[in-house]
PyMOL Python script that loads the backbone (N, CA, C, O; Angstrom):
from pymol import cmd

cmd.read_pdbstr("""\
ATOM      1  N   MET A   1       0.848  -1.178   0.000  1.00  0.00           N
ATOM      2  CA  MET A   1       0.000   0.000   0.000  1.00  0.00           C
ATOM      3  C   MET A   1       0.891   1.238   0.000  1.00  0.00           C
ATOM      4  O   MET A   1       1.976   1.254   0.581  1.00  0.00           O
ATOM      5  N   LEU A   2       0.401   2.254  -0.661  1.00  0.00           N
ATOM      6  CA  LEU A   2       1.116   3.516  -0.741  1.00  0.00           C
ATOM      7  C   LEU A   2       0.083   4.628  -0.693  1.00  0.00           C
ATOM      8  O   LEU A   2      -0.993   4.512  -1.280  1.00  0.00           O
ATOM      9  N   ILE A   3       0.409   5.691   0.000  1.00  0.00           N
ATOM     10  CA  ILE A   3      -0.462   6.856   0.055  1.00  0.00           C
ATOM     11  C   ILE A   3       0.233   7.990  -0.678  1.00  0.00           C
ATOM     12  O   ILE A   3       1.400   8.279  -0.415  1.00  0.00           O
ATOM     13  N   GLY A   4      -0.483   8.638  -1.604  1.00  0.00           N
ATOM     14  CA  GLY A   4       0.071   9.757  -2.355  1.00  0.00           C
ATOM     15  C   GLY A   4      -0.860  10.952  -2.274  1.00  0.00           C
ATOM     16  O   GLY A   4      -2.080  10.792  -2.221  1.00  0.00           O
ATOM     17  N   ILE A   5      -0.291  12.147  -2.263  1.00  0.00           N
ATOM     18  CA  ILE A   5      -1.108  13.358  -2.155  1.00  0.00           C
ATOM     19  C   ILE A   5      -1.761  13.656  -3.504  1.00  0.00           C
ATOM     20  O   ILE A   5      -1.188  13.386  -4.559  1.00  0.00           O
ATOM     21  N   TYR A   6      -2.950  14.210  -3.452  1.00  0.00           N
ATOM     22  CA  TYR A   6      -3.714  14.544  -4.652  1.00  0.00           C
ATOM     23  C   TYR A   6      -4.068  16.022  -4.618  1.00  0.00           C
ATOM     24  O   TYR A   6      -4.985  16.421  -3.900  1.00  0.00           O
ATOM     25  N   TYR A   7      -3.359  16.833  -5.379  1.00  0.00           N
ATOM     26  CA  TYR A   7      -3.608  18.271  -5.483  1.00  0.00           C
ATOM     27  C   TYR A   7      -3.699  18.967  -4.133  1.00  0.00           C
ATOM     28  O   TYR A   7      -4.359  19.999  -4.015  1.00  0.00           O
ATOM     29  N   GLY A   8      -3.053  18.425  -3.124  1.00  0.00           N
ATOM     30  CA  GLY A   8      -3.009  19.068  -1.816  1.00  0.00           C
ATOM     31  C   GLY A   8      -4.314  19.033  -1.045  1.00  0.00           C
ATOM     32  O   GLY A   8      -4.406  19.631   0.027  1.00  0.00           O
ATOM     33  N   GLU A   9      -5.332  18.343  -1.564  1.00  0.00           N
ATOM     34  CA  GLU A   9      -6.631  18.310  -0.893  1.00  0.00           C
ATOM     35  C   GLU A   9      -6.882  17.001  -0.177  1.00  0.00           C
ATOM     36  O   GLU A   9      -7.685  16.953   0.754  1.00  0.00           O
ATOM     37  N   GLY A  10      -6.228  15.963  -0.581  1.00  0.00           N
ATOM     38  CA  GLY A  10      -6.446  14.664   0.029  1.00  0.00           C
ATOM     39  C   GLY A  10      -5.379  13.689  -0.424  1.00  0.00           C
ATOM     40  O   GLY A  10      -4.534  14.017  -1.258  1.00  0.00           O
ATOM     41  N   TYR A  11      -5.423  12.508   0.122  1.00  0.00           N
ATOM     42  CA  TYR A  11      -4.432  11.488  -0.199  1.00  0.00           C
ATOM     43  C   TYR A  11      -5.100  10.336  -0.938  1.00  0.00           C
ATOM     44  O   TYR A  11      -6.193   9.900  -0.580  1.00  0.00           O
ATOM     45  N   ASP A  12      -4.423   9.852  -1.975  1.00  0.00           N
ATOM     46  CA  ASP A  12      -4.898   8.700  -2.734  1.00  0.00           C
ATOM     47  C   ASP A  12      -4.279   7.434  -2.171  1.00  0.00           C
ATOM     48  O   ASP A  12      -3.210   7.479  -1.562  1.00  0.00           O
ATOM     49  N   LEU A  13      -4.942   6.312  -2.372  1.00  0.00           N
ATOM     50  CA  LEU A  13      -4.459   5.023  -1.898  1.00  0.00           C
ATOM     51  C   LEU A  13      -4.121   4.152  -3.101  1.00  0.00           C
ATOM     52  O   LEU A  13      -4.961   3.944  -3.976  1.00  0.00           O
ATOM     53  N   TYR A  14      -2.886   3.641  -3.145  1.00  0.00           N
ATOM     54  CA  TYR A  14      -2.403   2.784  -4.219  1.00  0.00           C
ATOM     55  C   TYR A  14      -1.995   1.431  -3.648  1.00  0.00           C
ATOM     56  O   TYR A  14      -1.661   1.317  -2.469  1.00  0.00           O
ATOM     57  N   SER A  15      -2.028   0.406  -4.498  1.00  0.00           N
ATOM     58  CA  SER A  15      -1.553  -0.908  -4.082  1.00  0.00           C
ATOM     59  C   SER A  15      -0.640  -1.475  -5.165  1.00  0.00           C
ATOM     60  O   SER A  15      -0.728  -1.104  -6.336  1.00  0.00           O
ATOM     61  N   SER A  16       0.243  -2.389  -4.740  1.00  0.00           N
ATOM     62  CA  SER A  16       1.154  -3.048  -5.656  1.00  0.00           C
ATOM     63  C   SER A  16       1.510  -4.419  -5.100  1.00  0.00           C
ATOM     64  O   SER A  16       1.583  -4.614  -3.886  1.00  0.00           O
ATOM     65  N   THR A  17       1.728  -5.358  -5.998  1.00  0.00           N
ATOM     66  CA  THR A  17       2.181  -6.681  -5.570  1.00  0.00           C
ATOM     67  C   THR A  17       3.660  -6.878  -5.858  1.00  0.00           C
ATOM     68  O   THR A  17       4.265  -7.832  -5.367  1.00  0.00           O
ATOM     69  N   ASP A  18       4.260  -5.970  -6.664  1.00  0.00           N
ATOM     70  CA  ASP A  18       5.668  -6.134  -7.020  1.00  0.00           C
ATOM     71  C   ASP A  18       6.508  -4.859  -6.828  1.00  0.00           C
ATOM     72  O   ASP A  18       7.701  -4.872  -7.132  1.00  0.00           O
ATOM     73  N   PHE A  19       5.931  -3.789  -6.346  1.00  0.00           N
ATOM     74  CA  PHE A  19       6.586  -2.494  -6.142  1.00  0.00           C
ATOM     75  C   PHE A  19       7.058  -1.842  -7.440  1.00  0.00           C
ATOM     76  O   PHE A  19       7.768  -0.836  -7.401  1.00  0.00           O
ATOM     77  N   LEU A  20       6.676  -2.398  -8.583  1.00  0.00           N
ATOM     78  CA  LEU A  20       6.986  -1.802  -9.879  1.00  0.00           C
ATOM     79  C   LEU A  20       5.740  -1.251 -10.560  1.00  0.00           C
ATOM     80  O   LEU A  20       5.805  -0.230 -11.245  1.00  0.00           O
ATOM     81  N   HIS A  21       4.617  -1.918 -10.376  1.00  0.00           N
ATOM     82  CA  HIS A  21       3.355  -1.522 -11.001  1.00  0.00           C
ATOM     83  C   HIS A  21       2.361  -1.192  -9.886  1.00  0.00           C
ATOM     84  O   HIS A  21       2.115  -1.994  -8.984  1.00  0.00           O
ATOM     85  N   TRP A  22       1.801   0.015  -9.979  1.00  0.00           N
ATOM     86  CA  TRP A  22       0.907   0.489  -8.915  1.00  0.00           C
ATOM     87  C   TRP A  22      -0.497   0.690  -9.463  1.00  0.00           C
ATOM     88  O   TRP A  22      -0.679   1.150 -10.590  1.00  0.00           O
ATOM     89  N   LYS A  23      -1.483   0.340  -8.654  1.00  0.00           N
ATOM     90  CA  LYS A  23      -2.887   0.489  -9.019  1.00  0.00           C
ATOM     91  C   LYS A  23      -3.543   1.499  -8.068  1.00  0.00           C
ATOM     92  O   LYS A  23      -3.426   1.388  -6.848  1.00  0.00           O
ATOM     93  N   LEU A  24      -4.232   2.483  -8.651  1.00  0.00           N
ATOM     94  CA  LEU A  24      -4.980   3.439  -7.839  1.00  0.00           C
ATOM     95  C   LEU A  24      -6.205   2.733  -7.275  1.00  0.00           C
ATOM     96  O   LEU A  24      -7.080   2.311  -8.031  1.00  0.00           O
ATOM     97  N   GLU A  25      -6.273   2.604  -5.980  1.00  0.00           N
ATOM     98  CA  GLU A  25      -7.407   1.947  -5.332  1.00  0.00           C
ATOM     99  C   GLU A  25      -8.532   2.928  -5.035  1.00  0.00           C
ATOM    100  O   GLU A  25      -9.706   2.604  -5.215  1.00  0.00           O
ATOM    101  N   LYS A  26      -8.178   4.121  -4.582  1.00  0.00           N
ATOM    102  CA  LYS A  26      -9.215   5.110  -4.251  1.00  0.00           C
ATOM    103  C   LYS A  26      -8.613   6.509  -4.272  1.00  0.00           C
ATOM    104  O   LYS A  26      -7.636   6.787  -3.577  1.00  0.00           O
ATOM    105  N   ARG A  27      -9.208   7.384  -5.074  1.00  0.00           N
ATOM    106  CA  ARG A  27      -8.806   8.783  -5.110  1.00  0.00           C
ATOM    107  C   ARG A  27      -9.411   9.496  -3.903  1.00  0.00           C
ATOM    108  O   ARG A  27     -10.541   9.223  -3.498  1.00  0.00           O
ATOM    109  N   ASN A  28      -8.628  10.416  -3.340  1.00  0.00           N
ATOM    110  CA  ASN A  28      -9.061  11.143  -2.132  1.00  0.00           C
ATOM    111  C   ASN A  28      -9.515  10.179  -1.042  1.00  0.00           C
ATOM    112  O   ASN A  28     -10.543  10.381  -0.395  1.00  0.00           O
ATOM    113  N   TRP A  29      -8.726   9.134  -0.856  1.00  0.00           N
ATOM    114  CA  TRP A  29      -9.021   8.116   0.152  1.00  0.00           C
ATOM    115  C   TRP A  29      -9.069   8.719   1.547  1.00  0.00           C
ATOM    116  O   TRP A  29      -9.873   8.306   2.383  1.00  0.00           O
ATOM    117  N   PHE A  30      -8.213   9.688   1.791  1.00  0.00           N
ATOM    118  CA  PHE A  30      -8.167  10.313   3.112  1.00  0.00           C
ATOM    119  C   PHE A  30      -8.155  11.818   2.962  1.00  0.00           C
ATOM    120  O   PHE A  30      -7.361  12.371   2.201  1.00  0.00           O
ATOM    121  N   LYS A  31      -9.036  12.479   3.689  1.00  0.00           N
ATOM    122  CA  LYS A  31      -9.075  13.937   3.776  1.00  0.00           C
ATOM    123  C   LYS A  31      -9.218  14.315   5.236  1.00  0.00           C
ATOM    124  O   LYS A  31      -9.865  13.608   6.009  1.00  0.00           O
ATOM    125  N   ASP A  32      -8.618  15.421   5.610  1.00  0.00           N
ATOM    126  CA  ASP A  32      -8.774  15.946   6.958  1.00  0.00           C
ATOM    127  C   ASP A  32      -9.723  17.137   6.864  1.00  0.00           C
ATOM    128  O   ASP A  32      -9.345  18.175   6.321  1.00  0.00           O
ATOM    129  N   PRO A  33     -10.954  17.013   7.384  1.00  0.00           N
ATOM    130  CA  PRO A  33     -11.927  18.098   7.234  1.00  0.00           C
ATOM    131  C   PRO A  33     -11.502  19.409   7.903  1.00  0.00           C
ATOM    132  O   PRO A  33     -11.983  20.477   7.524  1.00  0.00           O
ATOM    133  N   GLU A  34     -10.610  19.340   8.888  1.00  0.00           N
ATOM    134  CA  GLU A  34     -10.133  20.558   9.546  1.00  0.00           C
ATOM    135  C   GLU A  34      -9.099  21.296   8.706  1.00  0.00           C
ATOM    136  O   GLU A  34      -8.900  22.498   8.879  1.00  0.00           O
ATOM    137  N   TYR A  35      -8.436  20.576   7.790  1.00  0.00           N
ATOM    138  CA  TYR A  35      -7.370  21.155   6.978  1.00  0.00           C
ATOM    139  C   TYR A  35      -7.613  20.805   5.517  1.00  0.00           C
ATOM    140  O   TYR A  35      -7.123  19.782   5.039  1.00  0.00           O
ATOM    141  N   PRO A  36      -8.369  21.644   4.796  1.00  0.00           N
ATOM    142  CA  PRO A  36      -8.738  21.315   3.411  1.00  0.00           C
ATOM    143  C   PRO A  36      -7.552  21.325   2.442  1.00  0.00           C
ATOM    144  O   PRO A  36      -7.638  20.718   1.375  1.00  0.00           O
ATOM    145  N   ILE A  37      -6.445  22.000   2.788  1.00  0.00           N
ATOM    146  CA  ILE A  37      -5.259  21.981   1.940  1.00  0.00           C
ATOM    147  C   ILE A  37      -4.128  21.380   2.753  1.00  0.00           C
ATOM    148  O   ILE A  37      -3.706  21.944   3.763  1.00  0.00           O
ATOM    149  N   LEU A  38      -3.637  20.227   2.303  1.00  0.00           N
ATOM    150  CA  LEU A  38      -2.575  19.524   3.010  1.00  0.00           C
ATOM    151  C   LEU A  38      -1.271  19.651   2.240  1.00  0.00           C
ATOM    152  O   LEU A  38      -1.248  19.450   1.026  1.00  0.00           O
ATOM    153  N   PRO A  39      -0.185  19.981   2.929  1.00  0.00           N
ATOM    154  CA  PRO A  39       1.108  20.011   2.248  1.00  0.00           C
ATOM    155  C   PRO A  39       1.589  18.596   1.974  1.00  0.00           C
ATOM    156  O   PRO A  39       1.144  17.645   2.617  1.00  0.00           O
ATOM    157  N   SER A  40       2.495  18.460   1.022  1.00  0.00           N
ATOM    158  CA  SER A  40       3.052  17.130   0.796  1.00  0.00           C
ATOM    159  C   SER A  40       3.908  16.762   1.997  1.00  0.00           C
ATOM    160  O   SER A  40       4.453  17.629   2.681  1.00  0.00           O
ATOM    161  N   GLY A  41       4.011  15.508   2.232  1.00  0.00           N
ATOM    162  CA  GLY A  41       4.801  15.036   3.358  1.00  0.00           C
ATOM    163  C   GLY A  41       3.964  14.136   4.238  1.00  0.00           C
ATOM    164  O   GLY A  41       3.293  14.596   5.161  1.00  0.00           O
ATOM    165  N   SER A  42       4.009  12.870   3.950  1.00  0.00           N
ATOM    166  CA  SER A  42       3.292  11.910   4.774  1.00  0.00           C
ATOM    167  C   SER A  42       3.995  10.572   4.657  1.00  0.00           C
ATOM    168  O   SER A  42       4.806  10.351   3.758  1.00  0.00           O
ATOM    169  N   THR A  43       3.675   9.706   5.560  1.00  0.00           N
ATOM    170  CA  THR A  43       4.194   8.355   5.497  1.00  0.00           C
ATOM    171  C   THR A  43       3.146   7.424   6.070  1.00  0.00           C
ATOM    172  O   THR A  43       2.257   7.853   6.805  1.00  0.00           O
ATOM    173  N   CYS A  44       3.251   6.163   5.737  1.00  0.00           N
ATOM    174  CA  CYS A  44       2.288   5.210   6.254  1.00  0.00           C
ATOM    175  C   CYS A  44       2.988   3.921   6.639  1.00  0.00           C
ATOM    176  O   CYS A  44       4.081   3.619   6.159  1.00  0.00           O
ATOM    177  N   ALA A  45       2.347   3.178   7.503  1.00  0.00           N
ATOM    178  CA  ALA A  45       2.854   1.878   7.926  1.00  0.00           C
ATOM    179  C   ALA A  45       1.662   0.957   8.126  1.00  0.00           C
ATOM    180  O   ALA A  45       0.629   1.362   8.659  1.00  0.00           O
ATOM    181  N   LEU A  46       1.820  -0.283   7.691  1.00  0.00           N
ATOM    182  CA  LEU A  46       0.792  -1.296   7.883  1.00  0.00           C
ATOM    183  C   LEU A  46       1.298  -2.261   8.950  1.00  0.00           C
ATOM    184  O   LEU A  46       2.269  -2.987   8.737  1.00  0.00           O
ATOM    185  N   ILE A  47       0.626  -2.256  10.100  1.00  0.00           N
ATOM    186  CA  ILE A  47       1.050  -3.075  11.236  1.00  0.00           C
ATOM    187  C   ILE A  47      -0.171  -3.807  11.776  1.00  0.00           C
ATOM    188  O   ILE A  47      -1.147  -3.179  12.185  1.00  0.00           O
ATOM    189  N   ASN A  48      -0.116  -5.131  11.777  1.00  0.00           N
ATOM    190  CA  ASN A  48      -1.201  -5.960  12.323  1.00  0.00           C
ATOM    191  C   ASN A  48      -2.571  -5.562  11.761  1.00  0.00           C
ATOM    192  O   ASN A  48      -3.520  -5.364  12.519  1.00  0.00           O
ATOM    193  N   ASN A  49      -2.671  -5.446  10.435  1.00  0.00           N
ATOM    194  CA  ASN A  49      -3.917  -5.100   9.730  1.00  0.00           C
ATOM    195  C   ASN A  49      -4.446  -3.703  10.070  1.00  0.00           C
ATOM    196  O   ASN A  49      -5.625  -3.422   9.855  1.00  0.00           O
ATOM    197  N   THR A  50      -3.597  -2.837  10.592  1.00  0.00           N
ATOM    198  CA  THR A  50      -3.975  -1.446  10.812  1.00  0.00           C
ATOM    199  C   THR A  50      -3.046  -0.572   9.982  1.00  0.00           C
ATOM    200  O   THR A  50      -1.825  -0.687  10.077  1.00  0.00           O
ATOM    201  N   LEU A  51      -3.635   0.309   9.161  1.00  0.00           N
ATOM    202  CA  LEU A  51      -2.865   1.229   8.337  1.00  0.00           C
ATOM    203  C   LEU A  51      -2.765   2.554   9.089  1.00  0.00           C
ATOM    204  O   LEU A  51      -3.776   3.208   9.345  1.00  0.00           O
ATOM    205  N   TYR A  52      -1.550   2.940   9.437  1.00  0.00           N
ATOM    206  CA  TYR A  52      -1.288   4.204  10.128  1.00  0.00           C
ATOM    207  C   TYR A  52      -0.803   5.219   9.110  1.00  0.00           C
ATOM    208  O   TYR A  52       0.014   4.899   8.246  1.00  0.00           O
ATOM    209  N   HIS A  53      -1.304   6.442   9.208  1.00  0.00           N
ATOM    210  CA  HIS A  53      -0.967   7.515   8.262  1.00  0.00           C
ATOM    211  C   HIS A  53      -0.511   8.727   9.074  1.00  0.00           C
ATOM    212  O   HIS A  53      -1.316   9.357   9.760  1.00  0.00           O
ATOM    213  N   LEU A  54       0.773   9.048   8.996  1.00  0.00           N
ATOM    214  CA  LEU A  54       1.352  10.213   9.657  1.00  0.00           C
ATOM    215  C   LEU A  54       1.499  11.311   8.614  1.00  0.00           C
ATOM    216  O   LEU A  54       2.146  11.106   7.587  1.00  0.00           O
ATOM    217  N   TYR A  55       0.904  12.474   8.864  1.00  0.00           N
ATOM    218  CA  TYR A  55       0.917  13.540   7.859  1.00  0.00           C
ATOM    219  C   TYR A  55       1.095  14.899   8.509  1.00  0.00           C
ATOM    220  O   TYR A  55       0.876  15.071   9.708  1.00  0.00           O
ATOM    221  N   GLN A  56       1.502  15.871   7.678  1.00  0.00           N
ATOM    222  CA  GLN A  56       1.739  17.234   8.139  1.00  0.00           C
ATOM    223  C   GLN A  56       0.472  18.075   8.009  1.00  0.00           C
ATOM    224  O   GLN A  56      -0.346  17.867   7.113  1.00  0.00           O
ATOM    225  N   ILE A  57       0.333  19.034   8.934  1.00  0.00           N
ATOM    226  CA  ILE A  57      -0.701  20.057   8.806  1.00  0.00           C
ATOM    227  C   ILE A  57      -0.031  21.418   8.988  1.00  0.00           C
ATOM    228  O   ILE A  57       0.877  21.556   9.808  1.00  0.00           O
ATOM    229  N   PRO A  58      -0.471  22.421   8.232  1.00  0.00           N
ATOM    230  CA  PRO A  58       0.153  23.744   8.341  1.00  0.00           C
ATOM    231  C   PRO A  58      -0.281  24.457   9.619  1.00  0.00           C
ATOM    232  O   PRO A  58      -1.416  24.309  10.072  1.00  0.00           O
ATOM    233  N   LEU A  59       0.638  25.231  10.191  1.00  0.00           N
ATOM    234  CA  LEU A  59       0.324  26.048  11.360  1.00  0.00           C
ATOM    235  C   LEU A  59       0.192  27.521  10.999  1.00  0.00           C
ATOM    236  O   LEU A  59      -0.041  28.364  11.865  1.00  0.00           O
ATOM    237  N   SER A  60       0.345  27.823   9.706  1.00  0.00           N
ATOM    238  CA  SER A  60       0.165  29.195   9.230  1.00  0.00           C
ATOM    239  C   SER A  60      -0.321  29.118   7.784  1.00  0.00           C
ATOM    240  O   SER A  60      -0.495  28.029   7.238  1.00  0.00           O
ATOM    241  N   ASN A  61      -0.537  30.272   7.172  1.00  0.00           N
ATOM    242  CA  ASN A  61      -0.960  30.312   5.773  1.00  0.00           C
ATOM    243  C   ASN A  61       0.203  30.106   4.809  1.00  0.00           C
ATOM    244  O   ASN A  61      -0.008  29.951   3.607  1.00  0.00           O
ATOM    245  N   ASP A  62       1.421  30.104   5.326  1.00  0.00           N
ATOM    246  CA  ASP A  62       2.601  29.906   4.497  1.00  0.00           C
ATOM    247  C   ASP A  62       2.830  28.407   4.323  1.00  0.00           C
ATOM    248  O   ASP A  62       3.441  27.763   5.176  1.00  0.00           O
ATOM    249  N   LEU A  63       2.337  27.854   3.211  1.00  0.00           N
ATOM    250  CA  LEU A  63       2.424  26.410   2.976  1.00  0.00           C
ATOM    251  C   LEU A  63       3.785  25.970   2.441  1.00  0.00           C
ATOM    252  O   LEU A  63       4.037  24.772   2.307  1.00  0.00           O
ATOM    253  N   ILE A  64       4.660  26.920   2.135  1.00  0.00           N
ATOM    254  CA  ILE A  64       5.969  26.571   1.594  1.00  0.00           C
ATOM    255  C   ILE A  64       7.025  26.520   2.702  1.00  0.00           C
ATOM    256  O   ILE A  64       7.697  25.502   2.867  1.00  0.00           O
ATOM    257  N   THR A  65       7.171  27.586   3.443  1.00  0.00           N
ATOM    258  CA  THR A  65       8.228  27.641   4.461  1.00  0.00           C
ATOM    259  C   THR A  65       7.683  27.773   5.878  1.00  0.00           C
ATOM    260  O   THR A  65       8.452  27.866   6.834  1.00  0.00           O
ATOM    261  N   GLY A  66       6.369  27.782   6.016  1.00  0.00           N
ATOM    262  CA  GLY A  66       5.769  27.949   7.337  1.00  0.00           C
ATOM    263  C   GLY A  66       5.934  26.719   8.216  1.00  0.00           C
ATOM    264  O   GLY A  66       6.364  25.657   7.766  1.00  0.00           O
ATOM    265  N   ALA A  67       5.581  26.894   9.467  1.00  0.00           N
ATOM    266  CA  ALA A  67       5.684  25.800  10.441  1.00  0.00           C
ATOM    267  C   ALA A  67       4.582  24.765  10.213  1.00  0.00           C
ATOM    268  O   ALA A  67       3.498  25.083   9.725  1.00  0.00           O
ATOM    269  N   PHE A  68       4.884  23.534  10.577  1.00  0.00           N
ATOM    270  CA  PHE A  68       3.949  22.426  10.431  1.00  0.00           C
ATOM    271  C   PHE A  68       3.894  21.621  11.714  1.00  0.00           C
ATOM    272  O   PHE A  68       4.807  21.673  12.539  1.00  0.00           O
ATOM    273  N   SER A  69       2.831  20.892  11.867  1.00  0.00           N
ATOM    274  CA  SER A  69       2.683  19.938  12.956  1.00  0.00           C
ATOM    275  C   SER A  69       2.346  18.586  12.329  1.00  0.00           C
ATOM    276  O   SER A  69       1.975  18.519  11.157  1.00  0.00           O
ATOM    277  N   LEU A  70       2.472  17.526  13.097  1.00  0.00           N
ATOM    278  CA  LEU A  70       2.161  16.192  12.601  1.00  0.00           C
ATOM    279  C   LEU A  70       0.872  15.673  13.227  1.00  0.00           C
ATOM    280  O   LEU A  70       0.588  15.929  14.397  1.00  0.00           O
ATOM    281  N   LYS A  71       0.099  14.943  12.432  1.00  0.00           N
ATOM    282  CA  LYS A  71      -1.114  14.277  12.918  1.00  0.00           C
ATOM    283  C   LYS A  71      -1.038  12.812  12.516  1.00  0.00           C
ATOM    284  O   LYS A  71      -0.381  12.461  11.536  1.00  0.00           O
ATOM    285  N   LEU A  72      -1.705  11.971  13.271  1.00  0.00           N
ATOM    286  CA  LEU A  72      -1.720  10.541  12.988  1.00  0.00           C
ATOM    287  C   LEU A  72      -3.162  10.086  12.816  1.00  0.00           C
ATOM    288  O   LEU A  72      -4.012  10.330  13.672  1.00  0.00           O
ATOM    289  N   ALA A  73      -3.421   9.425  11.701  1.00  0.00           N
ATOM    290  CA  ALA A  73      -4.723   8.816  11.454  1.00  0.00           C
ATOM    291  C   ALA A  73      -4.483   7.324  11.252  1.00  0.00           C
ATOM    292  O   ALA A  73      -3.392   6.907  10.863  1.00  0.00           O
ATOM    293  N   PHE A  74      -5.509   6.530  11.520  1.00  0.00           N
ATOM    294  CA  PHE A  74      -5.352   5.094  11.294  1.00  0.00           C
ATOM    295  C   PHE A  74      -6.696   4.474  10.991  1.00  0.00           C
ATOM    296  O   PHE A  74      -7.746   5.004  11.357  1.00  0.00           O
ATOM    297  N   VAL A  75      -6.643   3.331  10.310  1.00  0.00           N
ATOM    298  CA  VAL A  75      -7.851   2.592   9.966  1.00  0.00           C
ATOM    299  C   VAL A  75      -7.530   1.108  10.067  1.00  0.00           C
ATOM    300  O   VAL A  75      -6.486   0.656   9.597  1.00  0.00           O
ATOM    301  N   LYS A  76      -8.425   0.365  10.675  1.00  0.00           N
ATOM    302  CA  LYS A  76      -8.288  -1.076  10.783  1.00  0.00           C
ATOM    303  C   LYS A  76      -8.774  -1.691   9.474  1.00  0.00           C
ATOM    304  O   LYS A  76      -9.892  -1.412   9.042  1.00  0.00           O
ATOM    305  N   LEU A  77      -7.951  -2.521   8.838  1.00  0.00           N
ATOM    306  CA  LEU A  77      -8.293  -3.141   7.576  1.00  0.00           C
ATOM    307  C   LEU A  77      -8.915  -4.518   7.818  1.00  0.00           C
ATOM    308  O   LEU A  77      -8.564  -5.210   8.773  1.00  0.00           O
ATOM    309  N   LYS A  78      -9.823  -4.896   6.959  1.00  0.00           N
ATOM    310  CA  LYS A  78     -10.467  -6.217   7.071  1.00  0.00           C
ATOM    311  C   LYS A  78      -9.524  -7.292   6.558  1.00  0.00           C
ATOM    312  O   LYS A  78      -8.705  -7.044   5.673  1.00  0.00           O
ATOM    313  N   ASP A  79      -9.642  -8.476   7.113  1.00  0.00           N
ATOM    314  CA  ASP A  79      -8.890  -9.619   6.601  1.00  0.00           C
ATOM    315  C   ASP A  79      -9.425  -9.972   5.223  1.00  0.00           C
ATOM    316  O   ASP A  79     -10.627  -9.871   4.977  1.00  0.00           O
ATOM    317  N   PRO A  80      -8.521 -10.396   4.302  1.00  0.00           N
ATOM    318  CA  PRO A  80      -8.970 -10.740   2.944  1.00  0.00           C
ATOM    319  C   PRO A  80      -9.868 -11.957   2.927  1.00  0.00           C
ATOM    320  O   PRO A  80     -10.325 -12.370   1.862  1.00  0.00           O
TER     321      PRO A  80
END
""", "prot")
cmd.dss("prot")
cmd.show_as("cartoon", "prot")
cmd.util.cbc("prot")
cmd.orient("prot")
């Protein structure tokens, strides 16, 4: 699984079985309603069927050089 930013408004979810070919599973899979514009910069980890998503949120209107904070979101995935 891979999470990629989509026009700064949300994150897309991709999957791959070989790390060479990626399939878009869901566009705007994750959005933070408190922060409609998200800067790039996130990471994810899949641990025990839970997908954790660590991402940045802006602390000012300066999305390029301004200060940021980190937030953590997670979702429990169903067994196949």
